[in-house]
C-alpha positions in Angstrom: -50.1 -0.8 -51.8 -46.8 0.8 -52.9 -47.1 4.0 -54.9 -45.2 3.2 -58.2 -44.3 6.9 -58.6 -42.8 7.0 -55.2 -40.9 3.8 -55.8 -39.5 5.2 -59.0 -38.4 8.3 -57.3 -36.7 6.3 -54.5 -34.9 3.9 -56.9 -31.7 6.0 -57.2 -31.5 6.3 -53.4 -32.0 2.6 -53.0 -29.3 1.8 -55.6 -26.9 4.2 -53.9 -27.5 2.6 -50.5 -26.9 -0.8 -51.9 -23.7 0.3 -53.6 -22.3 2.0 -50.4 -23.1 -1.1 -48.4 -21.2 -3.3 -50.9 -18.2 -1.0 -50.9 -18.1 -0.7 -47.1 -18.6 -4.4 -46.7 -15.7 -5.1 -49.1 -13.4 -2.7 -47.2 -14.4 -4.3 -43.9 -13.5 -7.8 -45.2 -10.1 -6.5 -46.4 -9.4 -4.7 -43.2 -10.4 -7.6 -40.9 -9.1 -10.6 -42.9 -6.0 -12.3 -41.5 -4.1 -15.4 -42.6 -4.9 -16.9 -39.2 -8.4 -17.6 -40.6 -7.1 -19.5 -43.6 -4.3 -21.9 -44.6 -3.2 -23.3 -47.9 -0.6 -26.0 -48.6 0.6 -26.5 -52.1 2.8 -29.4 -53.1 3.9 -31.5 -56.1 2.8 -35.1 -56.0 3.7 -37.3 -59.0 2.7 -35.3 -62.1 0.1 -33.2 -60.3 -0.1 -30.3 -57.9 -2.2 -30.8 -54.8 -3.7 -27.8 -53.1 -5.1 -28.3 -49.5 -7.1 -25.4 -48.2 -8.5 -24.9 -44.7 -11.0 -22.0 -44.8 -13.0 -20.3 -42.2 -16.6 -20.3 -43.6 -17.8 -20.8 -47.1 -15.9 -19.2 -50.0 -15.2 -19.6 -53.7 -11.8 -21.3 -54.3 -9.8 -20.5 -57.4 -6.4 -22.0 -58.3 -4.2 -21.5 -61.3 -1.2 -23.6 -62.4 1.1 -21.5 -64.6 4.3 -21.4 -66.6 6.3 -18.3 -67.4 5.1 -16.3 -64.4 7.0 -14.2 -61.9 7.7 -15.2 -58.3 6.3 -13.2 -55.4 8.1 -9.8 -55.4 10.7 -9.4 -52.7 9.4 -5.9 -52.1 6.5 -3.7 -53.3 7.0 0.1 -53.2 3.9 2.4 -53.6 4.7 5.9 -54.7 2.9 8.7 -53.0 4.1 12.3 -52.4 1.6 15.0 -51.4 4.2 17.7 -52.0 4.4 16.8 -55.7 1.7 17.4 -58.3 -0.4 14.5 -59.6 -2.3 14.3 -62.9 -5.4 12.1 -62.7 -9.1 12.4 -63.3 -11.4 13.4 -60.5 -13.7 10.5 -59.6 -17.4 10.7 -59.1 -18.7 8.4 -56.3 -22.2 7.7 -55.0 -23.6 10.1 -52.4 -22.3 9.2 -49.0 -19.5 7.0 -50.4 -15.8 7.6 -49.4 -14.0 9.7 -52.0 -11.4 7.8 -54.0 -8.5 10.2 -53.5 -5.0 9.3 -54.3 -4.0 8.9 -50.6 -7.0 6.6 -49.9 -6.4 4.6 -53.0 -2.8 3.8 -52.2 -3.7 2.9 -48.6 -6.3 0.3 -49.9 -3.8 -1.1 -52.4 -1.5 -2.0 -49.5 -4.4 -3.7 -47.6 -5.5 -5.5 -50.7 -1.9 -6.9 -51.1 -1.8 -7.9 -47.5 -4.6 -10.4 -47.7 -2.9 -11.9 -50.8 0.2 -12.7 -48.7 2.3 -9.7 -49.8 3.3 -7.8 -46.6 6.6 -6.3 -47.4 5.1 -3.1 -48.8 6.5 0.4 -48.3 5.2 3.9 -49.3 7.9 6.1 -50.9 8.0 9.8 -51.8 9.8 11.5 -54.7 13.2 11.5 -52.9 13.1 7.9 -51.7 11.8 6.5 -55.0 15.0 7.8 -56.5 17.0 5.6 -54.2 14.9 2.6 -55.1 15.3 2.9 -58.8 19.1 3.6 -58.5 19.4 -0.2 -57.7 18.7 -3.3 -59.8 15.0 -3.8 -60.4 14.9 -7.6 -60.4 12.1 -9.0 -58.2 11.0 -5.5 -57.1 7.6 -4.0 -57.9 6.7 -0.3 -57.9 3.1 1.0 -58.0 2.3 4.4 -59.5 -1.2 5.8 -59.3 -0.3 9.5 -59.6 -0.6 9.7 -63.4 2.9 11.2 -63.4 6.5 10.4 -62.7 8.4 12.8 -60.4 11.3 14.7 -61.7 13.6 12.8 -59.4 13.4 9.7 -61.6 12.1 11.0 -65.0 13.3 13.8 -67.3 11.5 12.9 -70.5 14.4 11.0 -72.1 15.3 7.4 -72.6 18.1 7.9 -70.1 15.6 8.4 -67.3 16.4 6.4 -64.2 12.9 4.8 -64.1 13.3 3.4 -67.6 16.7 1.9 -66.9 15.3 0.4 -63.7 12.5 -1.3 -65.6 14.9 -2.7 -68.2 17.1 -4.1 -65.4 14.2 -6.4 -64.3 11.8 -4.1 -62.4 8.0 -4.5 -62.5 6.1 -1.2 -62.9 2.4 -1.2 -62.2 0.7 1.9 -63.7 -2.7 3.5 -63.0 -4.2 6.9 -63.6 -3.2 8.5 -67.0 -1.1 8.2 -70.1 2.2 6.6 -69.1 5.2 8.8 -69.9 3.2 11.9 -70.8 3.8 13.9 -67.6 6.7 14.9 -65.3 5.6 16.2 -61.9 7.4 18.9 -60.0 6.5 20.3 -56.6 4.6 23.2 -58.1 3.7 22.1 -61.6 3.2 19.3 -64.2 5.2 19.2 -67.4 4.1 17.5 -70.6 6.5 15.3 -72.6 6.1 14.9 -76.3 6.2 11.2 -77.4 6.7 10.2 -73.8 4.8 7.0 -74.2 7.2 5.9 -76.9 10.0 5.9 -74.3 8.2 3.3 -72.3 6.3 1.2 -74.9 8.0 1.9 -78.2 5.2 3.9 -79.8 2.4 6.4 -79.1 -0.1 3.7 -78.4 -2.3 5.4 -75.8 -4.9 8.1 -76.1 -7.4 9.6 -73.6 -10.6 8.6 -75.3 -13.3 7.6 -72.8 -14.0 4.0 -73.4 -15.5 1.2 -71.4 -16.4 -2.4 -72.4 -18.7 -5.1 -71.3 -16.9 -7.7 -73.5 -14.7 -10.2 -71.5 -11.6 -11.3 -73.3 -11.5 -15.1 -72.7 -8.9 -16.4 -75.2 -5.9 -16.8 -72.8 -8.0 -17.8 -69.8 -6.5 -15.1 -67.5 -9.7 -13.0 -67.2 -11.7 -15.8 -65.6 -8.9 -17.4 -63.7 -8.0 -14.2 -61.9 -11.7 -13.0 -61.5 -10.9 -9.7 -63.3 -13.7 -7.2 -62.8 -12.5 -3.8 -64.0 -14.1 -2.9 -67.4 -12.5 0.5 -67.9 -10.1 0.8 -70.8 -9.3 4.5 -71.0 -5.6 5.1 -70.8 -4.8 1.5 -71.7 -2.8 0.4 -74.7 -4.2 0.2 -78.2 -2.5 -3.1 -78.9 -2.4 -2.7 -82.7 -0.2 0.4 -82.3 2.4 -1.5 -80.3 5.7 -2.3 -82.1 5.3 -5.6 -83.9 8.0 -7.3 -81.8 6.3 -6.4 -78.5 5.8 -9.3 -76.0 2.6 -8.8 -73.9 -0.3 -10.4 -72.1 -3.6 -8.6 -72.4 -6.8 -9.6 -70.6 -9.8 -8.4 -68.7 -12.4 -6.5 -70.7 -11.9 -5.2 -74.2 -13.4 -2.5 -76.5 -11.9 -4.2 -79.5 -8.7 -2.1 -79.4 -7.7 -1.8 -75.7 -7.8 -4.2 -72.8 -8.5 -3.3 -69.2 -5.2 -5.0 -68.1 -2.0 -5.4 -70.1 1.5 -6.4 -69.2 4.3 -5.5 -71.7 7.8 -6.7 -71.6 10.6 -4.0 -71.5 14.1 -5.3 -71.3 14.3 -7.7 -68.4 11.3 -6.1 -66.7 7.7 -5.3 -67.5 5.2 -2.5 -67.5 1.6 -3.3 -66.4 -1.1 -0.8 -67.2 -4.6 -0.8 -65.8 -7.3 1.1 -67.7 -9.7 3.7 -66.4 -9.8 6.1 -63.5 -9.7 5.2 -59.8 -12.3 2.6 -59.0 -12.4 -0.2 -56.4 -12.6 -2.7 -59.2 -9.4 -1.4 -60.7 -7.6 -1.5 -57.3 -8.7 -5.1 -56.7 -7.4 -6.1 -60.2 -4.1 -4.3 -59.5 -3.5 -6.2 -56.3 -4.6 -9.5 -58.0 -2.1 -9.1 -60.8 0.8 -8.2 -58.6 0.1 -11.1 -56.1 -0.5 -13.7 -58.8 2.8 -13.2 -60.5 1.3 -12.8 -64.0 4.0 -11.7 -66.5 4.0 -10.9 -70.2 4.9 -14.6 -70.8 2.5 -16.3 -68.5 0.5 -19.3 -69.8 -2.1 -21.2 -67.8 -1.5 -24.9 -67.5 -4.6 -25.7 -65.5 -7.2 -23.9 -63.4 -9.9 -24.7 -60.9 -13.0 -22.8 -59.6 -15.5 -24.1 -57.1 -17.1 -23.6 -53.7 -15.5 -24.7 -50.5 -16.5 -24.9 -46.9 -13.8 -25.6 -44.3 -11.3 -28.1 -45.7 -10.9 -28.8 -49.4 -8.3 -30.5 -51.6 -7.8 -29.8 -55.3 -5.6 -31.4 -57.9 -4.1 -29.5 -60.9 -1.8 -30.4 -63.8 1.7 -29.4 -62.8 3.2 -26.0 -63.7 6.1 -23.8 -62.5 3.9 -21.8 -60.0 0.5 -21.9 -58.5 -1.7 -19.1 -57.3 -4.6 -20.0 -55.1 -7.1 -17.6 -53.7 -10.4 -17.5 -51.8 -13.3 -15.1 -52.3 -13.7 -14.8 -56.0 -14.2 -11.2 -57.0 -13.5 -10.1 -53.4 -10.4 -12.0 -52.3 -10.0 -12.7 -48.6 -6.9 -14.8 -48.9 -4.3 -15.5 -51.6 -1.1 -17.4 -52.0 1.5 -17.7 -54.7 4.0 -20.6 -54.6 6.7 -21.9 -56.8 6.4 -25.6 -57.4 9.7 -26.4 -59.1 
């Protein structure tokens, strides 16, 4: 007979072991999955889109037909420079779990993008990111998880190169702190008054610690993309955005903020992911980049269901289709323009 007191005492240890196993298992799937194990053909046929999938094993299949979305980025740059200061919260993890440091996080973002058919990914430091944003931003994505912009591209004014780059068509994906608030140098971090206004038009972000267990379902994106991050700290308080802002918000909400939001800026956009470093946040980040979701995206049709081996799905026709296998833990994804 099991001693109830011993069982209660052991419960935290058991939970920690299960959590670690899930995290390690997820990392192993990402690290070992290749597109050789899966194939997906997407074609227009009459007034429909036909998606033919050949999967190794049993998986959940999701497919989204969309209008107003982006195409797959020509290139994804991930900023990381250990010689420059960062400004993000320390993350507590379960005993025995791998620490979610900035260097590890960006490495796993690259791997998460790879299984979603985005392989042209490059790490850039403070010097080389300046070269990137000196060119037109159209069809280019940059990921920042440092909580700051380096002084090579941001000086706390509207003339900063990173702002002009976004306005030219660049896609900025932001994680880690209040956007625009900090400039990083090699030996210090400088605060900027009203820095968020430079990017979003108002001071619409605070650092209140907020999470939510309420899924936002109105536009269909939360379920269609299998969004799982429920942290909303450092995300946008939408009622404080300028009234003419164009945005798509989804994920989880605390009533004011959303765990994921994409906001139009000029010809480009800024995507902000709430919370501190978590695997859930990193998975959602990769999913949003790979799916081509934009501030204007509208779902035309969607599908979710189990598949084993070959499967064929028909959707109402839209401009682009994103199909993926694995549900919350994607093992394969593909974005394709239909017309």
